[in-house]
C-alpha positions as CSV (number, residue, x, y, z in Angstrom):
1,M,75.5,139.0,53.9
2,T,72.5,140.9,55.1
3,L,72.6,143.0,58.3
4,A,70.3,140.5,60.1
5,T,72.6,137.6,59.1
6,L,75.7,139.6,60.3
7,V,74.0,140.4,63.7
8,A,73.0,136.8,64.1
9,F,76.5,135.6,63.3
10,L,78.0,138.1,65.8
11,I,75.6,137.0,68.5
12,L,76.4,133.4,67.9
13,T,80.1,134.0,68.0
14,L,79.7,136.0,71.2
15,G,77.6,133.3,72.7
16,I,80.2,130.6,71.8
17,F,83.0,132.7,73.3
18,L,81.1,133.3,76.6
19,Y,80.2,129.6,76.8
20,W,83.9,128.7,76.3
21,F,85.0,131.4,78.7
22,C,82.5,130.2,81.4
23,L,83.7,126.6,81.0
24,G,87.3,127.8,81.2
25,I,86.8,129.4,84.6
26,Q,85.2,126.3,86.2
27,P,87.3,124.0,88.4
28,V,89.3,121.2,86.8
29,S,87.8,118.8,89.3
30,K,84.9,118.7,91.7
31,N,86.8,116.6,94.1
32,S,89.0,118.7,96.5
33,G,91.6,116.0,96.9
34,D,95.1,117.0,98.0
35,S,96.4,120.5,97.6
36,I,99.2,121.2,95.1
37,S,102.2,123.4,95.9
38,F,102.5,126.1,93.3
39,V,105.5,128.5,93.1
40,I,105.5,131.8,91.2
41,E,108.9,133.1,90.5
42,K,109.9,136.7,90.2
43,G,109.5,138.2,86.8
44,K,106.9,135.7,85.4
45,S,104.2,137.1,83.1
46,A,100.5,136.3,83.3
47,S,100.9,134.0,80.2
48,Q,103.8,132.1,81.8
49,I,101.9,131.7,85.1
50,G,98.8,130.5,83.2
51,E,100.9,127.9,81.3
52,S,102.4,126.7,84.6
53,L,98.9,126.4,86.2
54,Y,97.6,124.5,83.3
55,K,100.6,122.0,83.3
56,K,100.0,121.5,87.0
57,G,96.4,120.6,86.3
58,L,95.0,123.5,88.2
59,I,93.1,125.4,85.4
60,K,91.4,124.3,82.2
61,S,92.8,126.9,79.9
62,P,95.9,129.2,80.1
63,L,94.3,131.5,77.5
64,V,91.1,132.0,79.7
65,F,93.4,132.7,82.7
66,K,95.3,135.4,80.7
67,L,92.1,137.0,79.4
68,Y,90.5,136.9,82.9
69,V,93.4,138.6,84.7
70,Q,93.9,141.2,82.0
71,F,90.2,142.1,81.5
72,F,89.6,142.4,85.2
73,N,93.0,144.1,85.8
74,K,94.2,141.3,88.2
75,S,97.7,140.7,86.9
76,K,99.3,143.5,88.9
77,G,97.9,141.9,92.1
78,I,99.5,138.5,91.6
79,Q,102.2,137.8,94.2
80,T,105.4,135.8,94.0
81,G,106.1,132.9,96.3
82,K,104.7,129.6,97.2
83,F,100.9,128.9,97.4
84,E,98.8,125.8,98.1
85,L,96.1,125.4,95.4
86,S,93.5,122.7,94.6
87,P,92.1,121.5,91.2
88,S,88.7,122.0,92.9
89,Y,89.2,125.8,92.9
90,S,87.6,127.8,90.2
91,L,89.9,130.1,88.2
92,V,88.5,133.0,90.1
93,K,89.4,131.4,93.4
94,I,92.9,130.6,92.1
95,V,93.5,134.2,91.1
96,E,92.2,135.3,94.5
97,V,94.7,133.0,96.3
98,I,97.7,133.9,94.3
99,S,96.9,137.5,94.8
100,S,97.0,137.1,98.6
101,A,100.0,136.7,100.9
102,P,102.0,133.5,100.0
103,Q,103.0,130.9,102.4
104,E,106.6,131.2,101.3
105,V,108.3,134.3,99.9
106,W,111.3,135.0,97.8
107,V,114.1,136.9,99.5
108,T,117.1,138.0,97.4
109,I,120.5,138.5,99.1
110,P,122.9,140.4,96.9
111,E,126.6,139.6,96.8
112,G,129.1,141.6,98.9
113,L,126.9,142.2,102.1
114,R,128.2,141.6,105.6
115,R,126.1,139.6,108.1
116,E,124.4,142.6,109.5
117,E,123.2,143.7,106.1
118,V,122.1,140.1,105.2
119,V,119.8,139.9,108.2
120,D,118.3,143.3,107.5
121,R,117.3,141.9,104.0
122,Y,115.6,139.0,105.6
123,I,113.7,141.2,108.1
124,K,112.4,143.3,105.2
125,G,111.6,140.4,102.9
126,L,109.8,138.5,105.6
127,D,107.9,141.7,106.7
128,K,109.0,141.5,110.3
129,G,108.7,144.4,112.7
130,G,109.0,145.3,116.3
131,K,110.1,142.7,118.8
132,E,109.8,140.0,116.2
133,A,112.4,141.8,114.0
134,T,114.7,142.4,117.0
135,L,114.6,138.8,118.1
136,F,115.2,137.5,114.5
137,R,118.1,139.8,114.1
138,E,119.7,138.8,117.4
139,N,119.3,135.1,116.7
140,F,120.6,135.4,113.1
141,L,123.8,137.2,114.3
142,K,124.3,134.7,117.1
143,E,123.9,131.7,114.8
144,S,126.0,133.2,112.0
145,E,128.9,134.2,114.2
146,G,132.1,133.0,112.6
147,L,130.3,132.5,109.2
148,E,131.0,135.8,107.6
149,G,131.9,134.9,104.0
150,Y,130.1,131.6,104.1
151,L,126.5,132.9,103.9
152,F,126.0,132.4,100.2
153,P,124.2,135.2,98.4
154,D,121.2,134.0,96.4
155,T,117.5,134.2,96.0
156,Y,115.8,132.0,98.5
157,L,112.1,130.8,98.8
158,I,111.4,130.5,102.5
159,P,108.4,130.3,104.9
160,K,107.5,133.6,106.5
161,D,107.7,132.1,109.9
162,I,111.1,130.5,109.4
163,Q,113.6,130.5,112.3
164,A,116.8,132.5,112.0
165,S,118.9,129.4,112.7
166,K,117.4,127.6,109.7
167,V,118.1,130.6,107.4
168,V,121.7,130.5,108.5
169,L,121.9,126.8,107.9
170,M,120.3,127.1,104.5
171,M,122.8,129.7,103.4
172,K,125.8,127.8,104.7
173,N,124.6,124.6,103.0
174,N,124.2,126.5,99.8
175,F,127.8,127.8,100.1
176,D,129.1,124.2,100.6
177,K,127.2,123.2,97.5
178,K,128.6,126.1,95.4
179,I,132.2,125.8,96.6
180,S,132.2,122.2,95.5
181,E,132.0,123.5,91.9
182,I,135.4,125.1,92.4
183,K,138.7,123.3,92.2
184,S,140.3,122.4,95.5
185,N,143.9,123.0,94.5
186,Y,144.1,126.7,95.3
187,P,146.9,129.0,94.0
188,F,150.2,129.1,95.9
189,G,148.9,126.5,98.4
190,Y,146.4,128.8,99.9
191,S,143.6,127.2,102.0
192,L,139.9,127.5,101.4
193,K,139.6,130.0,104.3
194,E,142.2,132.2,102.7
195,V,140.5,131.9,99.3
196,V,137.2,132.9,100.8
197,I,138.8,135.9,102.5
198,L,140.3,137.0,99.1
199,A,136.9,136.5,97.4
200,S,135.3,138.7,100.0
201,L,137.8,141.5,99.2
202,I,137.4,141.0,95.4
203,E,133.6,141.2,95.8
204,R,133.8,144.6,97.4
205,E,136.6,145.9,95.2
206,A,135.7,144.7,91.6
207,K,133.2,146.7,89.6
208,T,132.8,144.2,86.7
209,D,133.1,140.5,86.2
210,E,136.0,141.0,83.9
211,E,138.0,142.7,86.7
212,R,137.6,140.0,89.3
213,P,140.3,137.6,88.1
214,V,142.7,140.4,87.3
215,I,142.2,142.0,90.8
216,A,142.6,138.5,92.3
217,G,146.0,138.2,90.5
218,I,147.1,141.6,91.8
219,L,146.2,140.7,95.4
220,Y,148.1,137.4,95.1
221,N,151.1,139.3,93.6
222,R,151.1,141.7,96.7
223,L,150.8,138.8,99.1
224,E,153.7,136.9,97.5
225,K,155.9,140.1,97.6
226,K,154.8,140.5,101.3
227,W,153.4,143.9,100.5
228,P,150.4,145.3,102.4
229,L,147.2,144.7,100.4
230,Q,145.9,148.2,100.9
231,V,142.3,147.3,100.2
232,D,139.9,150.1,101.1
233,A,137.0,147.8,101.5
234,A,138.7,146.0,104.4
235,V,139.3,149.3,106.2
236,Q,135.6,150.2,105.6
237,Y,134.7,146.9,107.3
238,A,136.9,147.8,110.2
239,V,135.5,151.3,110.6
240,A,131.9,150.0,110.5
241,S,132.7,147.3,113.0
242,L,134.2,149.8,115.4
243,K,131.1,152.0,115.1
244,M,128.8,149.1,115.8
245,K,130.8,148.3,118.9
246,N,130.6,151.9,120.1
247,Q,127.0,152.4,119.1
248,G,125.3,149.2,120.2
249,N,125.3,147.3,116.9
250,Q,123.6,150.2,115.1
251,V,125.0,152.0,112.1
252,D,123.4,153.8,109.1
253,K,126.0,152.9,106.5
254,Y,128.4,149.9,106.5
255,W,130.6,151.0,103.5
256,E,131.1,154.7,103.9
257,T,133.8,156.4,101.8
258,L,137.0,156.5,103.8
259,R,137.8,159.8,105.5
260,E,141.0,161.4,106.7
261,G,142.2,159.3,109.7
262,D,140.4,156.1,108.8
263,L,143.6,154.6,107.4
264,D,145.1,154.9,110.9
265,I,142.5,152.7,112.6
266,D,144.2,150.0,114.7
267,S,142.5,146.9,113.4
268,P,143.8,143.7,111.9
269,Y,141.4,144.5,109.0
270,N,143.4,147.6,108.2
271,T,145.3,146.3,105.2
272,Y,147.3,149.5,105.0
273,K,148.8,149.0,108.5
274,Y,149.0,145.2,108.7
275,Q,150.6,143.0,106.1
276,G,148.9,139.8,104.7
277,L,145.3,138.8,104.7
278,P,142.8,140.2,107.2
279,P,141.8,137.6,109.9
280,G,138.5,136.8,108.2
281,P,136.2,137.6,105.3
282,I,134.8,141.2,105.1
283,S,131.6,140.2,103.1
284,N,129.8,137.3,101.7
285,P,131.0,136.8,98.1
286,G,129.2,135.3,95.2
287,L,130.3,132.5,93.0
288,K,132.1,134.7,90.4
289,S,134.3,136.2,93.1
290,L,135.0,132.8,94.6
291,K,136.0,131.5,91.2
292,A,138.2,134.5,90.6
293,A,140.0,134.0,93.9
294,A,140.5,130.3,93.1
295,N,141.5,130.9,89.5
296,P,143.2,134.3,89.4
297,L,144.5,135.9,86.1
298,M,148.1,136.3,87.0
299,S,149.9,139.4,85.4
300,D,152.7,141.8,86.3
301,Y,150.2,144.3,87.7
302,F,150.5,145.3,91.4
303,F,148.1,148.3,91.5
304,Y,144.7,149.4,90.4
305,I,142.3,152.3,90.8
306,H,138.7,153.0,89.8
307,A,137.8,156.3,88.1
308,D,134.8,157.3,85.9
309,G,133.5,153.8,85.9
310,K,136.7,152.3,84.6
311,V,139.6,150.4,86.2
312,Y,143.3,151.4,85.6
313,Y,146.1,149.0,86.3
314,A,149.7,149.7,87.0
315,R,152.9,147.7,87.2
316,T,155.0,150.1,89.3
317,F,154.4,152.6,92.0
318,E,155.3,155.4,89.5
319,E,152.7,154.2,87.0
320,H,150.2,154.0,89.8
321,N,150.8,157.6,91.0
322,S,150.6,158.7,87.4
323,N,147.1,157.1,87.1
324,I,146.1,158.8,90.3
325,R,147.1,162.2,89.0
326,K,145.4,161.6,85.6
327,Y,142.1,160.1,86.7
328,L,141.5,160.9,90.4
329,R,143.0,164.4,90.7
330,K,141.4,166.1,87.6
C-alpha cells in the first residue's frame, strides 16, 4: 500500500467516524412529545448510563454517549437523581441536563441513627439552609414524634422541595413493608414494639452481621433471667437526650463514649439502673437487626464485650471479668 493510498484510507476512515459520531449526537426524534423520567442511581458508570438512555429511547448510540462524555471530560459532572428528558434533545443537551441539579435526589439514611440524626441527613442531602433547614427540622421532629425505631433506614429518591411530613410517612411506610417480611410469632411472646426496641439496641451494639443474632440471644437470656440488660448504647441515648433537653435540642455528638458518672443517670433508658427493656427504641434499626431480634440465636451466653475489632462472649460473670482483664485492661 502506497503512502498516498494509506493517507486516503485514513481520511476516509476518519470521515466515516465523524459522520457516524455526528449522527449519534443528533436527537432521536424531531418531535418534542412528552418528557421521559430518567433516574441515575449512585455508582453508575458512563457506559451503564448510556445503555439506560438508549433503552429509554433518549439517545441513538450508547457508544457515542460514552465517547462524548469521556473525550470532553463530562463524566465527572453527571449527577445522580431524577431528570426529565425528551427524545427531541440532542446528546449534548441530554448531557447538559443530567449534569445539572436533578428534580429528585438520592438521600441515604444509614442504620442506627436516632431521629435527630436522620433529619440532619435529609437537610444535608436536600441542600437546605437557614430558616428553611430550621423549619424542616422542626416539622420532621414533630411529625416523627413517637416513631423512633420505625423510620426505616434506606436510600430514598425524593423531590428537593418535599415536605417533612411526607418524608416521615415515606420512611414509616417502608418500615411497614419491610417488617412484613419477618415472622409475626416473636420469641417468648414478645410484641412487635418490644422486638423493635431490641433491634434498636442490637443495631447500636453489634459490629458485624454475624454478631447480631448472638447478641439478640444474649439480651433475651438476660430478660428471661430478669437481669438488667446493661447496654451502653441505651445509656448513651439517655445522656444525649438529657443534653438536648438542657441545651435547646442542640448537641454535637449523640453517641459519645460513656464517662464516669454517666451510668448513674436517672433515666428509664439507663439499662444498668432499670431492669427490662427501655420504654422505646433508641435508634432506627435496619432489616438485619430486626431479623436478629425476631430470630435470635439462643445460646448459654449472658455477656459480651468488644475489643480490638472482635467480640468476646462469656457464660458467667467470672468469664466476663476475665475477658475484661484480658482484652480491655491491657
